[in-house]
C-alpha positions in Angstrom: 0.0 0.0 0.0 2.8 2.4 0.9 4.5 1.9 -2.5 1.2 2.2 -4.4 0.5 5.7 -3.0 4.0 7.1 -3.5 4.2 5.6 -7.0 0.8 7.1 -8.0 1.8 10.6 -6.8 5.2 10.3 -8.4 3.6 9.1 -11.7 1.2 12.0 -11.6 3.6 14.8 -10.8 6.8 13.3 -12.3 10.1 12.9 -10.5 12.6 15.7 -10.8 16.1 14.2 -10.5 18.2 14.6 -8.5 15.7 15.5 -5.8 16.5 14.7 -2.2 12.8 13.7 -1.7 10.1 12.8 -4.2 6.6 14.3 -4.4 5.2 11.0 -3.3 7.4 11.0 -0.2 6.3 14.6 0.6 2.6 13.6 0.3 3.3 10.7 2.6 4.9 13.0 5.1 1.9 15.3 4.9 -0.5 12.4 5.6 1.6 11.2 8.5 1.7 14.8 9.9 -2.0 15.1 9.5 -2.6 11.8 11.3 -0.6 13.2 14.1 -3.1 16.0 14.4 -0.3 18.6 14.3 -1.1 22.0 13.0 1.9 24.2 12.3 3.2 26.5 9.5 5.0 24.9 6.5 8.4 26.3 7.6 8.1 24.3 10.8 7.0 21.1 9.1 10.4 19.3 9.3 10.3 19.6 13.1 7.4 17.1 13.2 9.9 14.4 12.0 12.7 15.2 14.5 13.3 12.2 16.8 11.2 9.9 14.6 12.5 7.0 12.4 12.1 9.1 9.2 14.0 6.6 7.0 11.7 3.8 8.2 8.6 5.9 7.7 9.4 7.8 4.5 12.3 6.1 2.8 16.1 5.4 2.8 18.2 8.5 2.7 15.4 10.9 3.6 16.4 13.6 6.1 14.1 15.9 8.2 15.5 19.0 6.5 14.2 17.7 3.1 10.7 18.6 4.3 11.3 22.3 3.8 8.6 24.9 3.0 9.9 25.3 -0.6 9.5 21.6 -1.5 6.2 21.3 0.3 4.9 24.4 -1.4 6.0 23.2 -4.9 4.2 19.8 -4.4 1.1 21.6 -3.1 1.2 23.9 -6.2 1.5 20.9 -8.5 -1.3 19.0 -6.8 -3.8 21.9 -6.7 -4.9 21.8 -10.4 -5.1 17.9 -10.4 -8.2 15.9 -9.8 -7.4 14.9 -6.3 -10.5 12.8 -5.8 -9.4 10.5 -8.7 -6.0 10.1 -7.1 -7.6 9.3 -3.7 -10.0 6.9 -5.3 -7.3 5.0 -7.2 -5.3 4.6 -3.9 -8.5 3.5 -2.0 -9.4 0.9 -4.7 -5.9 -0.6 -4.3 -6.2 -0.7 -0.6 -9.7 -2.4 -0.9 -8.2 -5.1 -3.1 -5.0 -5.6 -1.1 -6.6 -5.7 2.3 -9.9 -7.3 1.1 -11.9 -4.6 2.8 -15.7 -5.1 3.2 -17.6 -2.4 1.4 -21.2 -3.7 1.4 -22.0 -1.4 4.4 -20.3 1.9 5.0 -20.6 4.9 7.3 -21.2 8.5 5.9 -20.7 11.5 8.1 -20.2 15.2 7.5 -18.5 17.7 9.8 -17.5 21.3 9.9 -14.1 22.8 10.7 -14.0 26.4 11.9 -11.1 28.6 10.8 -9.5 31.8 12.1 -8.5 34.6 9.9 -9.8 36.8 7.1 -11.1 35.0 4.1 -12.3 37.0 1.1 -14.0 35.8 -2.0 -13.0 37.5 -5.3 -16.4 37.6 -7.1 -15.0 39.6 -10.0 -13.1 36.6 -11.4 -14.3 35.1 -14.6 -15.2 31.4 -14.9 -11.9 30.6 -16.5 -10.0 31.5 -13.4 -12.2 29.5 -11.1 -11.1 26.0 -12.2 -10.6 24.0 -10.2 -13.6 25.4 -8.3 -12.6 26.5 -4.9 -14.7 26.1 -1.8 -16.2 29.1 -0.1 -15.0 29.6 3.5 -18.0 31.3 5.0 -20.4 31.3 7.9 -22.7 28.3 8.3 -24.3 26.0 10.9 -21.5 25.6 13.4 -21.4 22.1 15.0 -18.7 23.2 17.4 -20.8 26.2 18.8 -18.6 28.8 17.1 -21.1 30.8 14.9 -18.7 33.7 15.1 -16.1 31.9 12.9 -16.2 31.0 9.2 -15.9 27.3 8.4 -15.6 24.6 5.7 -17.3 21.2 5.5 -16.0 17.7 5.0 -18.0 14.6 4.0 -16.4 11.2 4.6 -17.4 7.7 3.8 -15.6 4.9 5.7 -15.7 1.1 5.7 -17.6 -0.6 8.4 -14.7 -2.9 9.2 -11.8 -0.7 10.3 -13.0 2.8 9.4 -10.8 3.0 6.3 -11.7 6.2 4.4 -13.2 5.3 1.0 -14.4 8.7 -0.2 -14.0 12.3 0.9 -15.2 15.7 -0.2 -14.5 19.2 1.0 -17.3 21.7 0.7 -18.2 25.3 1.3 -18.9 26.3 4.9 -22.6 27.0 4.3 -23.5 23.7 2.7 -26.3 21.6 4.1 -25.8 17.9 5.1 
């Protein structure tokens, strides 16, 4: 499974040799960081891996300093215009096959995430500049009792046996369930 994901990302974005770390390894690091529920600016990202077995987690020869804000920013910039749901689904389908996950019954849930800061929507942009369509970070029904903050929504479908994510969608903050 680990190789499948890194290979798909590398195949999509290409590999720039001689890079110290591939795009697939960067994405894997971002996923591991996200699973650790750590929220920090990109320039502090490498600190997440300090004291961890990074070569075991990411790959041989990978150093913590390879996760610098420039590399992470380039990978995010390359991923932004791609169809991320297709990438996610291809990885999920591989996992379902490899681990023989049961998908006859699944769980669907949606949740909101509040955000801090000032988010503006440029309504003067023409349609050609709105692809891929971005979500609207705005006020909506706040599940975490923070109606004073703007938010975004996330829908997630997981397997019944092991809660493996099968499908995910991020939506505007004022969407209904």
